[in-house]
C-alpha positions as a Markdown table, in Angstrom:
| # | Residue | x | y | z |
|---|---|---|---|---|
| 1 | Met | -3.3 | 48.1 | 99.5 |
| 2 | Ala | -3.9 | 51.5 | 98.1 |
| 3 | Ala | -2.0 | 53.1 | 101.2 |
| 4 | Arg | 0.8 | 50.9 | 100.5 |
| 5 | Gly | 0.7 | 51.7 | 97.5 |
| 6 | Ala | 0.8 | 55.2 | 97.9 |
| 7 | Gln | 3.6 | 54.6 | 100.6 |
| 8 | Val | 5.7 | 53.1 | 97.9 |
| 9 | Arg | 5.3 | 55.8 | 95.3 |
| 10 | Ser | 6.5 | 58.2 | 98.1 |
| 11 | Ile | 9.5 | 56.1 | 99.3 |
| 12 | Gly | 10.5 | 56.4 | 95.0 |
| 13 | Arg | 10.3 | 59.9 | 95.0 |
| 14 | Arg | 12.3 | 60.9 | 97.9 |
| 15 | Ala | 14.6 | 57.6 | 96.0 |
| 16 | Leu | 14.6 | 59.9 | 92.8 |
| 17 | Thr | 16.2 | 63.0 | 95.1 |
| 18 | Cys | 18.9 | 60.8 | 96.0 |
| 19 | Ala | 19.5 | 58.7 | 92.9 |
| 20 | Ser | 23.4 | 59.5 | 93.5 |
| 21 | Phe | 23.3 | 57.6 | 97.1 |
| 22 | Leu | 22.4 | 54.6 | 95.1 |
| 23 | Leu | 25.1 | 52.1 | 93.7 |
| 24 | Cys | 27.0 | 52.5 | 91.1 |
| 25 | Ala | 28.2 | 49.9 | 88.2 |
| 26 | Ser | 32.1 | 51.3 | 89.5 |
| 27 | Leu | 31.7 | 50.7 | 93.0 |
| 28 | Ala | 29.5 | 47.6 | 93.3 |
| 29 | Ser | 30.5 | 45.0 | 91.2 |
| 30 | Cys | 28.8 | 42.7 | 93.3 |
| 31 | Glu | 26.1 | 43.4 | 91.9 |
| 32 | Gly | 26.5 | 41.5 | 88.9 |
| 33 | Arg | 28.1 | 38.0 | 88.5 |
| 34 | Pro | 30.5 | 36.0 | 85.8 |
| 35 | Pro | 28.5 | 32.9 | 84.5 |
| 36 | Ala | 28.5 | 30.0 | 86.4 |
| 37 | Ser | 30.0 | 27.0 | 85.1 |
| 38 | Lys | 28.4 | 24.6 | 87.3 |
| 39 | Thr | 25.4 | 24.0 | 90.2 |
| 40 | Gln | 26.3 | 22.7 | 93.2 |
| 41 | Pro | 24.4 | 21.6 | 96.2 |
| 42 | Ala | 23.1 | 24.1 | 98.5 |
| 43 | His | 23.9 | 24.6 | 101.9 |
| 44 | Ser | 22.2 | 25.4 | 105.1 |
| 45 | Thr | 23.3 | 27.0 | 108.0 |
| 46 | Pro | 22.4 | 24.9 | 111.2 |
| 47 | Ser | 20.8 | 27.4 | 113.7 |
| 48 | Asp | 17.1 | 27.7 | 114.3 |
| 49 | Ala | 17.0 | 31.9 | 114.9 |
| 50 | Pro | 19.5 | 34.5 | 113.6 |
| 51 | Ala | 22.1 | 35.3 | 115.8 |
| 52 | Gly | 22.7 | 39.3 | 115.6 |
| 53 | Pro | 25.5 | 41.4 | 117.2 |
| 54 | Gly | 26.4 | 39.6 | 120.4 |
| 55 | Ala | 26.6 | 41.3 | 124.1 |
| 56 | Arg | 30.2 | 41.1 | 123.7 |
| 57 | Glu | 29.8 | 43.7 | 120.4 |
| 58 | Asp | 32.0 | 47.0 | 120.5 |
| 59 | Arg | 30.0 | 49.9 | 121.4 |
| 60 | Ala | 31.3 | 52.0 | 118.9 |
| 61 | Leu | 30.2 | 49.2 | 116.6 |
| 62 | Arg | 27.0 | 49.5 | 118.1 |
| 63 | Gln | 26.7 | 53.5 | 117.8 |
| 64 | Ala | 27.9 | 53.3 | 114.3 |
| 65 | Arg | 24.7 | 51.3 | 113.2 |
| 66 | Glu | 22.5 | 53.6 | 115.0 |
| 67 | Arg | 23.5 | 56.2 | 113.0 |
| 68 | Met | 24.0 | 54.5 | 110.0 |
| 69 | Val | 19.6 | 53.2 | 110.2 |
| 70 | Arg | 19.0 | 57.1 | 111.4 |
| 71 | Asp | 21.0 | 59.2 | 108.8 |
| 72 | Gln | 21.2 | 56.8 | 106.2 |
| 73 | Ile | 18.1 | 55.0 | 105.8 |
| 74 | Ala | 15.3 | 56.6 | 108.0 |
| 75 | Ala | 16.0 | 60.2 | 107.0 |
| 76 | Arg | 16.0 | 59.0 | 103.0 |
| 77 | Gly | 12.4 | 57.6 | 103.6 |
| 78 | Val | 12.4 | 53.8 | 105.0 |
| 79 | Ser | 10.2 | 54.0 | 107.2 |
| 80 | Asp | 9.3 | 49.9 | 108.0 |
| 81 | Gly | 9.9 | 49.6 | 111.8 |
| 82 | Arg | 10.3 | 45.8 | 111.5 |
| 83 | Val | 13.3 | 46.6 | 108.6 |
| 84 | Leu | 14.8 | 49.5 | 110.4 |
| 85 | Ala | 15.0 | 46.8 | 113.2 |
| 86 | Ala | 16.4 | 44.1 | 111.3 |
| 87 | Met | 19.1 | 47.1 | 109.9 |
| 88 | Arg | 19.7 | 48.1 | 113.7 |
| 89 | Gln | 20.2 | 44.4 | 114.5 |
| 90 | Val | 22.4 | 42.9 | 111.6 |
| 91 | Pro | 26.5 | 43.6 | 112.0 |
| 92 | Arg | 27.4 | 44.6 | 109.1 |
| 93 | His | 30.9 | 44.8 | 109.9 |
| 94 | Glu | 31.0 | 40.7 | 110.0 |
| 95 | Phe | 30.6 | 41.2 | 106.0 |
| 96 | Val | 33.2 | 43.3 | 104.9 |
| 97 | Leu | 37.1 | 42.6 | 105.0 |
| 98 | Pro | 39.0 | 42.7 | 107.9 |
| 99 | Ala | 40.6 | 45.8 | 106.6 |
| 100 | Tyr | 37.7 | 47.8 | 105.7 |
| 101 | Arg | 35.6 | 46.8 | 109.3 |
| 102 | Asp | 36.1 | 50.3 | 110.7 |
| 103 | Arg | 34.1 | 51.8 | 107.7 |
| 104 | Ala | 31.3 | 48.9 | 107.8 |
| 105 | Tyr | 28.5 | 51.5 | 108.3 |
| 106 | Asp | 30.1 | 54.2 | 105.8 |
| 107 | Asp | 27.2 | 55.3 | 103.6 |
| 108 | Ser | 28.6 | 53.2 | 100.6 |
| 109 | Pro | 29.5 | 50.1 | 98.9 |
| 110 | Leu | 32.7 | 48.4 | 99.9 |
| 111 | Pro | 35.2 | 45.8 | 99.0 |
| 112 | Ile | 34.7 | 41.8 | 99.9 |
| 113 | Glu | 35.9 | 38.8 | 98.4 |
| 114 | Ala | 36.6 | 38.3 | 94.5 |
| 115 | Glu | 36.9 | 41.5 | 93.8 |
| 116 | Gln | 33.2 | 42.1 | 94.4 |
| 117 | Thr | 31.4 | 44.7 | 96.9 |
| 118 | Ile | 28.9 | 44.7 | 99.7 |
| 119 | Ser | 25.8 | 47.2 | 98.7 |
| 120 | Gln | 25.4 | 50.2 | 100.4 |
| 121 | Pro | 23.1 | 50.4 | 103.4 |
| 122 | Tyr | 20.2 | 52.0 | 101.8 |
| 123 | Ile | 19.8 | 50.1 | 98.9 |
| 124 | Val | 19.3 | 46.9 | 100.6 |
| 125 | Ala | 16.8 | 48.6 | 103.3 |
| 126 | Leu | 14.7 | 50.3 | 100.6 |
| 127 | Met | 14.9 | 46.8 | 98.6 |
| 128 | Thr | 13.9 | 45.0 | 101.4 |
| 129 | Glu | 11.3 | 47.3 | 102.2 |
| 130 | Leu | 9.5 | 46.9 | 98.8 |
| 131 | Ala | 9.7 | 43.0 | 99.2 |
| 132 | Glu | 7.6 | 43.2 | 102.2 |
| 133 | Val | 8.9 | 40.1 | 104.2 |
| 134 | Arg | 6.8 | 38.8 | 107.0 |
| 135 | Pro | 7.6 | 36.0 | 109.3 |
| 136 | Gly | 7.6 | 32.2 | 107.6 |
| 137 | Asp | 7.3 | 34.2 | 104.0 |
| 138 | Arg | 9.7 | 31.8 | 101.6 |
| 139 | Val | 12.4 | 34.3 | 100.4 |
| 140 | Leu | 14.6 | 33.9 | 97.2 |
| 141 | Glu | 17.9 | 36.2 | 97.0 |
| 142 | Val | 19.5 | 36.2 | 93.6 |
| 143 | Gly | 22.7 | 36.9 | 94.4 |
| 144 | Thr | 24.5 | 36.5 | 97.7 |
| 145 | Gly | 27.5 | 38.4 | 97.4 |
| 146 | Ser | 28.4 | 38.7 | 101.3 |
| 147 | Gly | 25.1 | 37.1 | 102.8 |
| 148 | Tyr | 24.4 | 40.6 | 104.2 |
| 149 | Gln | 21.0 | 40.9 | 102.0 |
| 150 | Ala | 20.2 | 37.4 | 103.2 |
| 151 | Ala | 21.1 | 37.9 | 106.5 |
| 152 | Val | 18.9 | 41.0 | 106.7 |
| 153 | Leu | 16.4 | 38.7 | 105.3 |
| 154 | Ala | 16.7 | 35.7 | 107.9 |
| 155 | Gln | 17.0 | 38.7 | 110.8 |
| 156 | Leu | 12.8 | 39.3 | 109.3 |
| 157 | Gly | 11.8 | 36.1 | 109.7 |
| 158 | Gly | 11.5 | 34.8 | 106.3 |
| 159 | Glu | 13.1 | 31.3 | 105.0 |
| 160 | Val | 15.6 | 32.5 | 103.2 |
| 161 | Arg | 17.2 | 30.7 | 100.2 |
| 162 | Ser | 20.0 | 32.4 | 98.1 |
| 163 | Ile | 21.8 | 32.1 | 94.7 |
| 164 | Glu | 25.6 | 32.9 | 94.3 |
| 165 | Ile | 27.1 | 32.6 | 90.7 |
| 166 | Ile | 30.3 | 33.0 | 91.9 |
| 167 | Glu | 31.3 | 29.9 | 93.5 |
| 168 | Glu | 34.0 | 31.7 | 96.2 |
| 169 | Leu | 31.4 | 34.1 | 97.2 |
| 170 | Ala | 28.7 | 31.3 | 97.8 |
| 171 | Arg | 31.4 | 29.4 | 100.3 |
| 172 | Thr | 32.9 | 32.4 | 102.5 |
| 173 | Ala | 28.8 | 33.7 | 102.8 |
| 174 | Trp | 27.4 | 30.4 | 103.3 |
| 175 | Gln | 30.5 | 30.2 | 106.2 |
| 176 | Arg | 30.1 | 33.8 | 107.1 |
| 177 | Leu | 26.0 | 33.5 | 107.7 |
| 178 | Ser | 26.6 | 29.9 | 109.5 |
| 179 | Arg | 29.1 | 31.1 | 112.1 |
| 180 | Leu | 26.7 | 34.3 | 112.9 |
| 181 | Gly | 23.9 | 31.8 | 113.2 |
| 182 | Tyr | 22.0 | 33.2 | 110.5 |
| 183 | Arg | 19.3 | 30.4 | 109.2 |
| 184 | Val | 19.9 | 30.5 | 105.3 |
| 185 | Arg | 20.6 | 27.9 | 102.4 |
| 186 | Val | 23.1 | 29.1 | 99.8 |
| 187 | Arg | 23.4 | 27.6 | 96.5 |
| 188 | His | 26.1 | 28.2 | 93.9 |
| 189 | Gly | 24.7 | 28.4 | 90.3 |
| 190 | Asp | 22.7 | 30.8 | 87.7 |
| 191 | Gly | 19.9 | 32.8 | 89.6 |
| 192 | Tyr | 18.2 | 33.6 | 86.4 |
| 193 | Ala | 15.9 | 30.2 | 86.6 |
| 194 | Gly | 15.4 | 30.9 | 90.3 |
| 195 | Trp | 15.1 | 28.0 | 92.5 |
| 196 | Pro | 12.2 | 26.4 | 91.4 |
| 197 | Glu | 11.8 | 22.7 | 93.6 |
| 198 | His | 11.5 | 25.6 | 96.5 |
| 199 | Ala | 8.6 | 27.8 | 94.6 |
| 200 | Pro | 6.6 | 29.6 | 95.2 |
| 201 | Phe | 8.1 | 32.3 | 97.2 |
| 202 | Asp | 6.3 | 35.3 | 98.7 |
| 203 | Ala | 9.3 | 37.8 | 98.0 |
| 204 | Ile | 12.3 | 37.7 | 95.5 |
| 205 | Ile | 15.3 | 39.8 | 95.8 |
| 206 | Val | 17.8 | 40.3 | 92.6 |
| 207 | Thr | 21.0 | 42.0 | 93.3 |
| 208 | Ala | 21.9 | 42.6 | 89.4 |
| 209 | Ala | 20.0 | 44.4 | 86.5 |
| 210 | Pro | 18.7 | 42.0 | 83.6 |
| 211 | Pro | 18.2 | 43.5 | 80.6 |
| 212 | Ser | 14.6 | 42.5 | 81.2 |
| 213 | Ile | 12.6 | 40.9 | 83.8 |
| 214 | Pro | 13.3 | 37.0 | 83.9 |
| 215 | Pro | 9.9 | 35.5 | 83.5 |
| 216 | Pro | 11.3 | 32.2 | 85.4 |
| 217 | Leu | 11.3 | 35.0 | 88.5 |
| 218 | Glu | 8.0 | 36.1 | 87.9 |
| 219 | Ala | 6.4 | 32.5 | 87.3 |
| 220 | Gln | 8.1 | 31.3 | 90.9 |
| 221 | Leu | 6.2 | 34.3 | 92.6 |
| 222 | Ala | 3.0 | 33.3 | 94.6 |
| 223 | Val | 0.0 | 34.7 | 94.4 |
| 224 | Gly | 0.7 | 38.2 | 96.6 |
| 225 | Gly | 4.4 | 37.6 | 96.2 |
| 226 | Lys | 6.3 | 40.3 | 95.2 |
| 227 | Leu | 9.7 | 40.2 | 93.3 |
| 228 | Val | 12.2 | 43.4 | 93.4 |
| 229 | Val | 14.6 | 43.7 | 90.9 |
| 230 | Pro | 16.4 | 46.7 | 88.8 |
| 231 | Val | 16.0 | 46.5 | 85.5 |
| 232 | Gly | 17.5 | 47.9 | 82.1 |
| 233 | Glu | 20.6 | 48.4 | 79.9 |
| 234 | Gly | 22.1 | 51.7 | 80.4 |
| 235 | Tyr | 19.3 | 53.7 | 82.4 |
| 236 | Gln | 17.7 | 51.0 | 84.9 |
| 237 | Glu | 15.0 | 51.0 | 86.8 |
| 238 | Leu | 14.3 | 49.6 | 90.6 |
| 239 | Val | 11.0 | 47.4 | 89.7 |
| 240 | Val | 8.6 | 45.6 | 92.2 |
| 241 | Val | 6.2 | 43.1 | 90.4 |
| 242 | Glu | 3.1 | 42.0 | 92.2 |
| 243 | Arg | 1.6 | 38.4 | 91.2 |
| 244 | Thr | -2.2 | 38.5 | 91.6 |
| 245 | Ala | -4.9 | 35.9 | 91.2 |
| 246 | Asp | -5.3 | 37.6 | 87.2 |
| 247 | Gly | -1.3 | 38.2 | 86.0 |
| 248 | Tyr | 1.4 | 40.6 | 87.6 |
| 249 | Glu | 1.2 | 44.1 | 88.5 |
| 250 | Arg | 4.5 | 45.7 | 87.8 |
| 251 | Arg | 5.6 | 49.3 | 89.1 |
| 252 | Ser | 8.8 | 51.6 | 89.1 |
| 253 | Val | 10.4 | 52.8 | 91.8 |
| 254 | Ala | 13.2 | 55.0 | 91.2 |
| 255 | Pro | 16.3 | 54.7 | 88.7 |
| 256 | Val | 19.6 | 52.9 | 89.6 |
| 257 | Arg | 22.5 | 52.0 | 88.4 |
| 258 | Phe | 23.9 | 48.4 | 89.2 |
| 259 | Val | 26.0 | 46.3 | 86.6 |
| 260 | Pro | 24.6 | 43.8 | 84.8 |
| 261 | Met | 23.3 | 40.0 | 85.4 |
| 262 | Thr | 24.8 | 38.0 | 84.0 |
| 263 | Gly | 25.1 | 34.0 | 82.5 |
| 264 | Arg | 21.9 | 33.0 | 81.2 |
| 265 | Ala | 20.3 | 36.9 | 81.5 |
| 266 | Gln | 22.6 | 37.9 | 78.9 |
| 267 | Asp | 21.6 | 35.1 | 76.5 |
| 268 | Arg | 17.7 | 37.0 | 76.2 |
């Protein structure tokens, strides 16, 4: 555990040196969600395993994805081999608008539906590494967006559930994940309260910044589970919370810029 902590602190230092590459509120509007008026039933993709890029995928896209992992992710300190392999496998070009397909592997967020964006590849990989997802882990994502982060988590073998406060995004993400063969349950609703009927979770990833860590999400962690969440108003930090037998351990990893979590988070 001490060695793992040292690795996380090292990642944090490297992240500090490249904070300018992290998401900013003006570009990464998918990191926040407007309040939901209702909660709809979850959808589940039908297949038992992620499809990933098929044999007919354009060679140039595969090469672009390899460069993305090498130059944007591994070069900045993400070193978990399973995370790097998942980032190589998940076809990010399937999660962006057709007009931006040729920029899918750029080092930046890109527009998606509902005037939102898909997150920068590096921040997806960093948060995934910090969550330490293992095959069979029960995983919750708050903020589905395009579905890309959920696909990466499913590629790692997680049993993934994702909550999205924008109904249009919840619907299109589920359709996309289903088409690609990723087994992910998607629900339209406010993720502040988590998904208690399926708790506890081994990992929770939040893609918007609440003013403080949501107590319901901490409470839904399994012992040994990790919550990865950007926290703060104005100045924000990426925080990892680990639940222990005696309570919670929290550590800051790096300064980040996400737009605020909306919905119930703003009532706190």
